Every structure is written in structure tokens, then in C-alpha cells.
C-alpha positions in Angstrom: -75.8 223.8 37.0 -73.1 224.3 34.4 -73.0 220.7 33.2 -70.8 221.4 30.2 -68.1 222.9 32.4 -68.3 220.0 34.9 -68.0 217.5 32.1 -65.0 219.4 30.7 -63.2 219.4 34.1 -63.8 215.7 34.7 -62.5 215.0 31.2 -59.3 216.8 32.0 -59.0 215.0 35.4 -59.1 211.6 33.5 -56.5 212.9 31.1 -54.2 214.0 33.9 -54.7 210.6 35.6 -53.4 208.9 32.5 -50.3 211.1 32.7 -50.0 210.4 36.5 -49.9 206.7 35.8 -47.1 206.9 33.3 -44.2 206.9 35.9 -45.7 203.7 37.4 -45.8 202.1 33.9 -42.1 203.0 33.4 -41.3 201.5 36.8 -43.0 198.3 35.6 -41.0 198.2 32.4 -37.8 198.8 34.4 -38.5 195.8 36.6 -40.0 193.8 33.7 -43.3 193.2 35.5 -46.5 192.0 33.7 -48.6 194.2 35.9 -47.3 197.2 34.1 -49.6 196.4 31.2 -52.6 196.7 33.5 -51.5 200.3 34.2 -51.1 200.9 30.5 -54.6 199.6 29.7 -56.0 201.9 32.4 -54.1 204.8 30.9 -55.7 204.2 27.5 -59.1 203.8 29.0 -58.7 207.2 30.8 -57.8 208.8 27.5 -60.6 207.1 25.6 -63.1 208.6 28.1 -61.3 211.8 28.9 -60.3 213.2 25.5 -63.8 213.2 24.0 -65.2 214.8 27.2 -62.7 217.6 26.7 -63.1 218.0 22.9 -66.9 217.6 22.9 -68.2 221.1 22.3 -66.2 223.3 24.6 -68.5 225.0 27.2 -69.4 228.6 26.3 -70.3 229.7 29.8 -67.0 229.7 31.7 -68.3 231.2 34.9 -70.0 229.0 37.4 -71.0 229.2 41.0 -69.8 227.6 44.3 -72.3 224.8 43.9 -70.8 223.9 40.5 -67.3 224.0 42.1 -68.3 221.6 44.9 -70.0 219.2 42.5 -67.1 219.3 40.1 -64.7 218.5 42.9 -66.8 215.7 44.3 -67.4 214.0 40.9 -63.8 214.4 39.9 -62.5 212.6 43.0 -65.0 209.8 42.5 -63.9 209.4 38.9 -60.2 209.6 39.9 -60.7 206.9 42.5 -62.7 204.5 40.3 -60.2 204.7 37.4 -57.2 204.6 39.8 -58.5 201.3 41.2 -58.5 199.5 37.9 -54.8 198.6 37.7 -55.1 196.7 40.9 -58.1 194.8 39.7 -56.9 194.1 36.1 -53.5 192.9 37.3 -55.0 190.7 40.1 -52.9 192.5 42.7 -56.2 193.3 44.5 -58.8 191.3 42.7 -61.9 192.4 44.7 -63.2 195.7 43.3 -64.3 197.1 46.6 -60.9 196.3 48.2 -59.2 197.9 45.2 -61.4 201.0 45.5 -60.7 201.1 49.3 -57.0 201.1 48.7 -57.1 203.7 45.9 -59.4 206.1 47.8 -57.1 205.6 50.8 -54.2 206.6 48.5 -55.7 209.7 46.8 -57.3 211.0 50.1 -53.9 210.5 51.7 -55.4 208.3 54.4 -53.0 205.3 54.3 -55.5 202.7 55.6 -54.9 199.4 53.8 -56.7 196.1 53.3 -53.4 194.4 52.4 -51.9 191.9 54.8 -48.7 191.5 52.8 -47.7 194.8 51.1 -44.3 193.4 50.0 -46.1 190.8 47.7 -47.2 193.6 45.4 -45.2 194.3 42.2 -43.0 197.3 42.2 -45.1 199.2 39.7 -48.2 198.7 41.9 -46.3 199.8 45.0 -45.2 202.9 43.1 -48.7 203.8 41.9 -50.1 203.1 45.3 -47.6 205.6 46.9 -47.8 208.1 44.0 -51.6 208.5 44.6 -50.6 210.1 48.0 -48.4 212.7 46.3 -51.1 213.5 43.7 -53.9 213.7 46.3 -51.8 215.6 48.8 -52.0 219.1 47.3 -55.1 218.3 45.2 -55.5 217.3 41.6 -57.7 220.2 40.7 -55.2 222.6 42.2 -52.6 221.0 39.9 -55.0 221.4 37.0 -55.3 225.1 37.7 -51.5 225.5 37.4 -51.4 223.8 34.0 -54.5 224.6 32.0 -55.1 228.0 30.3 -58.5 228.4 31.9 -60.4 231.7 32.1 -63.5 232.7 34.0 -64.7 233.1 37.6 -64.7 229.5 38.8 -61.0 229.1 39.8 -61.5 230.1 43.4 -64.6 228.0 43.7 -62.6 224.9 42.6 -59.7 225.7 45.0 -62.0 226.4 47.9 -63.9 223.1 47.3 -60.7 221.0 47.2 -58.3 222.8 49.7 -58.4 221.7 53.3 -59.3 224.2 56.1 -62.0 226.7 57.0 -60.9 229.3 54.3 -58.6 229.7 51.3 -56.8 232.9 50.5 -55.0 234.0 47.5 -51.3 234.6 47.9 -51.2 236.8 44.8 -53.8 238.5 42.6 -54.6 235.5 40.4 -55.7 232.0 41.5 -53.5 230.4 38.9 -50.4 232.1 40.3 -51.5 231.0 43.8 -51.8 227.4 42.7 -48.4 227.5 41.1 -46.8 228.9 44.3 -48.5 226.1 46.3 -47.2 223.4 44.0 -43.8 225.0 43.9 -43.4 224.8 47.6 -44.8 221.3 47.6 -42.3 220.1 45.0 -39.3 221.8 46.6 -40.1 220.3 50.0 -40.5 216.9 48.3 -37.2 217.1 46.5 -35.4 218.2 49.7 -36.8 215.2 51.6 -35.8 212.9 48.7 -32.3 214.2 48.7 -31.8 213.8 52.5 -33.1 210.2 52.4 -30.7 209.4 49.6 -27.9 211.0 51.6 -28.9 208.6 54.4 -28.2 205.7 51.9 -31.9 204.8 51.4 -32.5 203.0 48.1 -34.0 205.2 45.4 -37.2 203.3 45.1 -37.8 203.4 48.8 -36.8 207.1 49.0 -39.3 208.0 46.2 -42.2 206.1 47.6 -41.7 207.2 51.2 -41.3 210.8 50.1 -44.6 210.6 48.2 -46.3 209.3 51.4 -44.7 211.9 53.6 -45.4 214.8 51.3 -49.0 213.9 50.9 -49.2 212.9 54.6 -50.5 209.6 53.4 -48.5 206.8 55.0 -48.5 203.9 52.6 -45.4 202.0 53.3 -43.7 199.5 51.0 -42.7 197.1 53.8 -44.9 195.1 56.1 -43.4 196.9 59.2 -44.1 200.3 57.7 -41.0 202.4 58.6 -39.7 200.1 61.4 -36.8 198.5 59.5 -35.2 201.8 58.4 -32.4 203.5 60.2 -32.8 206.1 63.0 -31.5 208.8 60.7 -34.0 207.9 57.9 -36.9 207.8 60.5 -35.8 211.2 61.9 -35.8 212.8 58.4 -39.3 211.4 57.8 -40.4 212.7 61.3 -39.2 216.3 60.5 -40.8 216.3 57.0 -44.2 214.9 58.2 -44.3 217.9 60.6 -43.2 220.3 57.9 -45.9 219.1 55.5 -48.5 219.6 58.2 -47.7 223.4 58.4 -50.0 225.8 56.7 -48.4 226.7 53.3 -49.3 230.3 53.9 -46.4 230.3 56.4 -43.9 229.1 53.8 -45.1 231.8 51.4 -44.4 234.5 54.1 -41.0 233.0 54.5 -40.4 233.3 50.8 -41.3 237.0 51.1 -38.8 237.2 53.9 -41.6 238.0 56.4 -40.1 235.4 58.7 -41.2 237.2 61.9 -44.8 237.5 60.7 -44.8 233.8 59.7 -43.5 232.7 63.1 -46.2 234.8 64.9 -48.9 232.8 63.1 -51.3 231.6 65.8 -52.1 228.3 64.1 -48.4 227.5 63.7 -47.7 228.2 67.3 -50.7 226.1 68.4 -49.7 223.3 66.1 -46.1 223.1 67.3 -47.2 223.5 70.9 -49.6 220.6 70.6 -46.9 218.5 69.0 -44.3 219.3 71.7 -46.7 218.7 74.5 -47.9 215.4 73.1 -44.3 214.2 72.6 -43.2 215.0 76.1 -46.3 213.3 77.7 -45.9 210.2 75.6 -42.1 210.0 76.1 -42.6 210.1 79.9 -45.3 207.5 79.7 -43.4 205.0 77.5 -39.9 205.6 78.9 -40.0 202.4 80.9 -41.1 200.3 77.9 -38.0 201.2 75.9 -35.6 201.5 78.8 -33.8 204.3 76.9 -35.3 207.9 77.2 -33.7 208.9 73.9 -35.3 206.0 72.1 -38.6 206.7 73.8 -38.4 210.3 72.7 -37.5 209.2 69.1 -40.5 206.9 68.8 -42.9 209.3 70.6 -41.8 212.1 68.2 -42.3 209.9 65.1 -45.8 208.7 66.1 -47.0 212.1 67.3 -45.7 213.7 64.0 -47.3 210.8 62.0 -50.7 211.0 63.7 -51.3 214.7 64.0 -50.3 215.3 60.4 -52.5 212.3 59.5 -49.6 210.5 57.7 -50.0 207.2 59.4 -46.5 205.7 59.2 -45.2 203.8 62.2 -41.8 202.8 63.6 -43.3 200.5 66.2 -46.7 198.9 67.1 -48.1 201.7 69.2 -51.1 199.5 69.8 -49.0 197.9 72.6 -48.3 201.2 74.3 -50.0 202.2 77.6 -53.6 203.4 77.4 -52.6 207.0 78.2 -50.3 207.2 75.2 -52.9 205.7 72.9 -55.5 208.1 74.2 -53.2 211.0 73.4 -52.7 209.7 69.9 -56.5 209.2 69.4 -57.0 212.9 70.4 -54.4 213.9 67.9 -56.3 212.1 65.2 -59.2 214.5 65.6 -57.1 217.6 65.9 -55.2 217.0 62.7 -52.7 219.2 60.9 -52.9 222.9 59.9 -55.4 224.3 57.4 -53.8 224.9 54.0 -51.5 221.9 54.5 -51.6 218.4 53.1 -52.8 216.9 56.4 -56.3 215.9 57.4 -58.4 216.0 60.6 -60.6 218.8 61.9 -57.6 221.2 61.6 -55.7 223.2 64.2 -57.2 226.5 63.1 -60.7 225.2 63.6 -59.8 223.9 67.1 -58.3 227.3 68.0 -61.3 229.2 66.8 -63.7 226.8 68.6 -61.7 227.3 71.8 -61.9 231.1 71.4 -65.7 230.8 70.8 -66.1 229.0 74.1 -64.0 231.6 75.9 -66.1 234.3 74.3 -69.3 232.7 75.4 -68.1 232.3 79.0 -67.1 235.9 79.0 -70.6 236.8 77.7 -72.2 235.0 80.6 -70.1 236.9 83.1 -70.5 240.3 81.3 -73.8 240.2 79.3 -73.4 243.7 77.9 -69.7 243.4 76.8 -68.9 243.3 73.1 -66.0 241.2 72.0 -64.8 239.6 68.7 -62.9 236.4 68.1 -59.5 237.2 66.6 -56.8 235.2 64.8 -53.4 236.7 64.2 -54.8 240.0 65.4 -57.5 240.1 62.8 -61.3 239.7 63.6 -62.7 236.4 62.5 -65.8 237.0 60.4 -69.1 235.6 61.7 -69.5 233.6 58.4 -66.2 231.7 59.2 -67.3 230.8 62.7 -70.7 229.7 61.4 -69.2 227.5 58.7 -66.9 225.9 61.4 -69.9 225.1 63.6 -71.8 223.7 60.6 -68.8 221.6 59.6 -68.5 220.2 63.1 -72.2 219.3 63.3 -72.0 217.5 59.9 -68.7 215.8 60.9 -70.2 214.5 64.1 -73.4 213.2 62.4 -71.3 211.4 59.7 -69.1 210.0 62.5 -72.0 208.7 64.5 -73.8 207.1 61.6 -70.6 205.5 60.4 -69.8 204.0 63.8 -73.4 202.6 63.9 -73.1 200.9 60.5 -69.5 199.6 61.1 -70.6 198.2 64.5 -72.8 195.7 62.7 -69.5 193.8 62.0 -69.6 193.1 65.7 -65.9 193.9 66.4 -64.9 195.4 69.7 -65.7 199.1 70.4 -62.1 200.3 70.1 -61.7 198.7 66.7 -65.0 200.2 65.5 -64.4 203.7 66.9 -60.9 204.0 65.7 -61.5 202.5 62.2 -63.9 205.4 61.6 -61.6 207.9 63.3 -58.7 206.7 61.1 -60.6 207.1 57.9 -62.7 210.2 58.3 -59.6 212.0 59.6 -57.4 210.5 56.9 -55.0 209.0 59.4 -54.3 205.4 58.3 -54.0 203.0 61.2 -56.4 202.8 64.1 -56.2 200.6 67.2 -56.7 196.9 68.1 -57.8 194.9 65.0 -57.1 197.9 62.7 -53.9 198.9 64.4 -50.5 199.6 62.8 -49.6 195.9 62.8 -53.0 194.9 61.3 -55.2 196.1 58.4 -58.8 196.9 57.4 -59.2 193.7 55.3 -61.2 192.0 58.2 -64.2 194.4 57.7 -67.2 193.6 55.7 -68.0 195.1 52.3 -70.7 197.4 53.6 -68.3 198.7 56.3 -65.6 199.2 53.7 -68.0 201.2 51.5 -68.9 203.4 54.5 -65.2 204.0 55.3 -64.6 204.8 51.6 -67.2 207.5 51.9 -65.6 208.7 55.1 -62.2 209.0 53.5 -63.5 211.1 50.7 -65.7 213.2 53.0 -62.7 213.8 55.3 -60.4 214.8 52.4 -62.9 217.1 50.7 -64.1 218.7 54.0 -67.5 216.9 53.8 -69.7 219.3 51.8 -68.5 218.6 48.2 -69.4 215.0 48.7 -72.6 215.5 50.6 -73.9 217.8 47.9 -73.9 214.9 45.5 -76.6 213.3 47.5 -78.9 216.3 47.8 -81.7 216.3 45.2 -81.8 220.1 44.9 -78.2 220.0 43.6 -79.4 218.5 40.3 -82.6 220.5 39.9 -82.9 223.4 37.6 -84.5 226.5 39.1 
């Protein structure tokens, strides 16, 4: 284990976190809020801890293995979350440490689940920091670090693979640093475009910024108690479109940049992703048409909620908890499917679902024709056995964590729908669940042990499970 390099990386993460907090501090100064000084105190603490960790005898061995990459990512996200929760505790905005940690982890993991019953009571600087954590966590803080720091050595890809969502990560260009820059370039451009369109729709600058952060990171923290319900149809439509856009694999956008538009549009995951969205919108629109009386209004809200749930953003225009059971069932299924690999969305990922479906088809064919030889293909290329194996292992680990989490949360003795969807909403980084944790409610009713379990689930879901699980395996810390 390359402890020196892990320490060096965590030190830089804390330094970057201090920089990430500075816009929120400026917002606090603009609005003359006392809570701004809680942010400033946390910035200083991050630097006091982070700077010595970076300067303390720079590591000689730059190359480290996949295990080191996973551990670095897991510990970095824990450190990021703990320090990010301090402004809420110090300012008294969220005085209970576990509640503050829940809210912060929900922000960085782009989950959007909240323990707050009155969001609008928070100071502006805290609302800004709360939403900005979505934008920071959306693409990944270590990916951001790779674009900035002059690092050398063979660990870049291990860091990117450990933090990036999806079954596999590919380089767009020969160097990982250039790939990271392209990813963030696309991310920033899409964010600026959404911000501009919201401002054109006469949304206040503060609202436009915070909602863009939530949309880009597919997080879903709103700054109003009704989430997105009080905004105009135009503004809601812009957010719908960009939620879906941020749920697309960024590889597709890179192909578009290379003017390989036809190749990008032929991407199997993209077609499956858009097909699922369109099918779900049509099914829900038909099911809720009578509730709204206007088919266009039904389509608008169905499109928003489908886009919000499948991309794991979690915004809401209406309380979909009051929709018919069929529509709620469709939304719950979308929670598990999630967005595309290589996007800012959570969930199992569309590419995994497609490969699993093809695996089932292959097995059925094998039963009918035992001597036939066939390979699973994606975009015309054979899928390596190692990728299929990793997907199967991921699914097993995912189901085990899900089962144990439900068992522990059930000790709170709430109804099954609340228990089941509270875990679904957190491990898939969705935001709202159903019933007592629905879009018009919050997670504040849960006990401290349940909140700690869901904090673990949010981190596990964002980091694709294994970087977090490895922290609890004794062999990870042993020297061989």
C-alpha cells in the first residue's frame, strides 16, 4: 500500500475543498450572513490539515496499483464529506452532526435526499454550498484534480476508474490528464448553456446557479420547499432537457466533438437510454392523463419526473407520491436502471442492464443450441468476459448491500414502501422515495442508525460499491 501517495492525494482533496467553499463564502458576504464565517472557518481548517499533508515529504514512489486507487478514492470521499458537513454544524443550520453529514454526503454523491423540512429557512450561503456540492461531486473531485495537478506516474487511470461511474472507463485521448480535461470541458460547457437558458427564461441568478448545479450533477437539491414546482413551464422544460442530457454517456459528446455524429447516435446505450425514457413517459402520460385533465400538462409532468428519476436527479414539479400505483411502479423501476455509464447519473446504469439482458439471451440460446458459440457484443464489439464477470459481481454486491440495508432500516418500523424506497433512493443516488420519504417529505424521520446506513449506501452507490467496501476488508491494510 502506497500510504505516502494516499496521504498526498487526500491532502490535495482537502485543499481543493477549501477552494470549492470560497464561492459560498463570497455569497455569504454579498448577503451579509453570519453563517459565511462558518464556511471561512472550515476553509481554514481544510488548509491547516491539507497543506502539511501535501508538503510533508513528497512520495518517492508515484506508481501505485488498483487497490491503492480504490482506497484513495474511498478515503478522499469520506474526508470530503466530513469536512463539507462542518459549515452546517458550526453555523447551526443543521446542528446535529449525523444530519449534517447525511445532507453533505447526499450533496457530494449527487443523491439529493434531505433531512430538512424547511429548505427556505437556510441562509443563502448554505443553500449555495449545499447545491455546489452536487456540481463538485457530479463529475468527480479526483477527476477534477487530475486536470489541474502536474502529476506523473501510472496511477491516473486507477484513480479515474475508481471514481467514474459505469462498468468501464476508456481514454478519449492518449493521456488520462487530457481525457479528464475533455470530460470537465464538456461538463462546464453544458452547465453554462443551461445557466444561460434559465437566465433567458427570467429565472433569478441565484436560483439559476443553484438549479444548474443540481441538474449538472444530477443531484436534485432544490432551494424551495416545493422543489421545482413554483417555476414556469419554460424553466421546468429547460431543466427536463438538461437532466436527460447530463444522463448521457460523455463518450457520445466526445464523438460529436470529433464530428462522428453518426457513430455517436448508433451507440447502443444511448438508444436504450432514450428508448426507456420515451417508453416510460408515454406509459405514465396515459396513466395520469385523467388526473391532470390536460394531456399536454400530463406529458410535461411525466417527462420531467421520468427525466428526473432515470438520471437520478430527484427534482420534482408535483408530488408524484399521489400518482396511480402503475406510474409510481414505473418510476421505482427507473430508480434501479439509472442513467448511462460515464455520465453524472447514478443507478445500476443502462449499459449494465443491456449487457445483463444480452447475457440472459445468450444463456437461453445456449440451452437451445448447446454446441453453438456466441459472444455478447456492444456497438458491434465483443464484450470481454472480464467486463461481464465484473458486472455480475457488482450486481451481487449491490443486492447484498440492498438487502442488509432494508433489514436495518426496517427496525424503524415504518411501512414497507417507505423502507424499500428510502434504500432505493439512496443507494441509487435518486433523492426522494415514496410515502414518508416522498417528494413532499424528507428523511428526517429516520433514526440515527438508519441515517448512517443510508449515508453508507449513498457513498457506495456513487463510488460503484467496491472503493468503499475495500476500506472494511482487513487484507486491504496488510503488508504482504
